[in-house]
C-alpha positions in Angstrom: -0.1 0.1 0.1 1.3 3.4 -1.0 1.3 6.6 0.9 1.1 10.1 -0.2 4.7 10.6 -0.7 5.4 7.0 -2.7 5.1 7.9 -6.6 2.9 6.0 -8.5 4.4 3.3 -10.7 2.1 4.3 -13.8 -0.5 6.4 -14.6 -3.8 4.8 -14.2 -6.7 4.9 -16.6 -9.5 3.5 -14.1 -9.6 4.6 -10.7 -11.6 4.0 -7.6 -12.0 6.1 -4.7 -12.7 4.6 -1.3 -13.5 6.3 2.0 -16.4 6.7 4.7 -19.4 8.4 3.8 -18.5 12.5 4.0 -14.8 11.9 3.3 -15.1 13.8 0.1 -15.0 11.0 -2.5 -16.7 12.5 -5.3 -14.9 15.8 -4.9 -11.5 14.1 -5.3 -13.0 11.6 -8.3 -13.9 15.2 -10.0 -10.3 16.4 -9.5 -8.8 12.9 -10.8 -10.9 12.8 -13.7 -9.7 16.5 -14.5 -6.1 15.5 -14.1 -5.7 12.5 -16.1 -8.5 13.2 -18.5 -10.9 10.5 -17.1 -14.5 10.0 -17.1 -16.2 10.5 -14.0 -19.2 8.4 -13.3 -21.3 9.1 -9.9 -22.1 5.8 -9.1 -24.4 7.5 -6.4 -26.5 8.8 -9.4 -26.6 5.5 -11.0 -27.8 3.5 -7.9 -30.9 6.2 -6.6 -33.6 6.7 -9.0 -36.7 8.9 -8.4 -37.7 9.5 -4.7 -34.5 7.3 -3.7 -35.7 4.2 -5.1 -32.8 1.9 -6.2 -32.5 1.8 -10.1 -33.1 -1.7 -11.5 -30.6 -1.3 -14.2 -27.6 -0.2 -11.8 -25.3 -3.2 -12.1 -25.7 -3.4 -15.8 -24.8 0.7 -16.0 -21.9 -0.3 -13.8 -21.1 -3.3 -16.4 -21.5 -1.0 -19.0 -18.8 2.0 -17.7 -16.6 -0.6 -16.2 -16.2 -2.3 -19.9 -14.8 1.1 -21.1 -10.9 2.2 -21.1 -11.0 5.4 -18.9 -13.2 6.2 -15.9 -12.9 7.3 -12.1 -16.1 6.5 -9.6 -16.6 5.9 -6.1 -15.8 2.6 -4.6 -19.2 1.7 -2.9 -22.3 -0.5 -3.2 -19.7 -3.5 -3.0 -22.7 -5.2 -1.1 -24.9 -4.9 -4.0 -22.4 -6.4 -6.6 -19.8 -3.8 -7.6 -16.9 -5.3 -6.8 -17.5 -8.4 -9.1 -17.7 -6.3 -12.1 -15.7 -2.7 -11.8 -13.0 -3.7 -9.0 -11.3 -6.2 -11.2 -11.4 -3.7 -13.9 -9.6 -0.8 -12.1 -5.9 -0.1 -11.8 -5.9 2.5 -9.0 -7.6 2.9 -5.6 -7.1 5.9 -3.4 -8.6 5.8 0.1 -9.6 8.5 2.1 -8.6 7.4 5.4 -9.2 10.8 7.4 -9.7 11.2 11.0 -13.5 11.0 12.5 -13.8 14.5 13.2 -12.7 15.7 9.8 -15.2 13.2 8.0 -18.1 13.8 10.9 -17.6 17.7 10.5 -17.7 17.5 6.7 -20.7 15.4 6.6 -22.6 17.6 9.1 -21.8 20.7 7.3 -23.0 19.3 3.9 -26.2 17.4 4.9 -27.2 20.9 6.8 -26.6 22.8 3.7 -28.0 20.9 1.3 -31.0 20.4 3.2 -31.5 24.0 4.2 -31.0 24.8 0.3 -32.9 22.2 -1.0 -29.9 21.1 -3.3 -31.0 18.9 -6.2 -28.4 15.9 -6.2 -29.0 13.4 -9.0 -32.6 12.2 -10.4 -34.5 14.8 -8.9 -33.7 13.8 -5.4 -33.3 16.4 -2.6 -31.7 16.1 0.8 -34.4 15.0 3.6 -35.5 18.1 5.6 -33.4 18.6 8.9 -36.3 17.4 11.4 -36.0 13.7 9.4 -32.6 13.4 10.9 -34.0 14.1 14.3 -36.9 11.9 14.0 -35.1 8.4 13.4 -31.7 6.8 14.0 -32.2 4.2 11.5 -28.9 3.9 9.7 -31.2 3.1 6.6 -32.8 6.8 6.7 -30.2 8.9 8.6 -27.1 9.8 6.9 -25.1 10.6 9.9 -26.1 7.2 11.6 -25.3 5.6 8.3 -21.9 7.3 9.0 -21.4 6.1 12.5 -22.4 2.4 11.5 -19.9 2.1 8.6 -16.9 4.1 10.1 -14.7 1.3 10.2 -15.7 -0.3 6.9 -12.4 0.5 5.1 -10.5 -0.1 8.1 -11.3 -3.6 8.4 -12.1 -4.6 4.7 -8.9 -3.0 3.1 -7.2 -5.9 3.9 -9.4 -8.4 2.5 -9.7 -6.0 -0.7 -5.6 -6.1 -0.9 -5.8 -9.9 -1.1 -8.8 -10.7 -3.2 -7.3 -8.1 -6.0 -3.8 -8.0 -5.6 -3.4 -6.3 -9.0 -4.8 -3.3 -7.6 -2.8 -0.6 -6.6 -3.9 1.5 -3.4 -3.0 4.8 -2.1 -3.8 5.6 1.6 -4.3 9.2 2.3 -4.8 10.0 6.1 -5.7 13.7 6.1 -6.9 16.2 3.4 -3.4 17.9 3.6 -1.6 14.7 2.3 -4.4 14.4 -0.4 -3.4 18.1 -1.6 0.5 16.9 -1.6 -0.8 13.6 -3.5 -2.2 15.8 -6.1 0.2 18.2 -6.3 2.8 15.2 -6.8 0.5 13.7 -9.7 0.3 17.2 -11.5 3.6 17.2 -11.2 4.5 14.3 -12.7 2.0 14.7 -15.6 2.9 18.0 -16.1 -0.5 19.0 -15.7 -1.9 21.5 -13.4 -4.6 21.2 -10.6 -7.6 23.6 -9.6 -7.9 23.9 -5.7 -10.7 21.9 -4.2 -14.3 23.6 -4.4 -17.0 23.2 -1.6 -20.0 21.7 -3.2 -23.0 20.7 -1.0 -23.5 17.4 -3.0 -19.6 16.2 -2.7 -19.0 12.7 -0.8 
């Protein structure tokens, strides 16, 4: 497993971004897509249909993009079957393994912002009203509870992923500052420039 200071052995064409909810996977995916001229597929947008209902074509859509040559997406929905489709095709995984206060604060700010502003995310869906978060602790209906429930998912699962997918190069970034250093290093190696991160209420 590589760190922020280790050079990549190749320039990847297919990239997965891992991390707990709120870590900033979608933000980084967008920036990686721009850096390496990859297509960014927001996997939440493939999964959630109208009124947050799962789309029946989800796995077929995953198969379609995974079969292409150049893409970056969030490493999610592994329990739904995505690991059997996109992970064997991926070349690089970037793991945002940030401290709990960082990811918790990010998720609280994001959730409040897009709930108050009624920000549309994908397929017409918007964040549930704030009172909904106070009314239930069900992890399937409360994103803060979901984050708490899945807090240790990647810490426990990444060793298994390494063993299962030995072809996959994994970079572990432990703080947003490390991510910025890593992005600058990739930009320098590619002869490209990177834009500063943008704050967006949709970011994951």
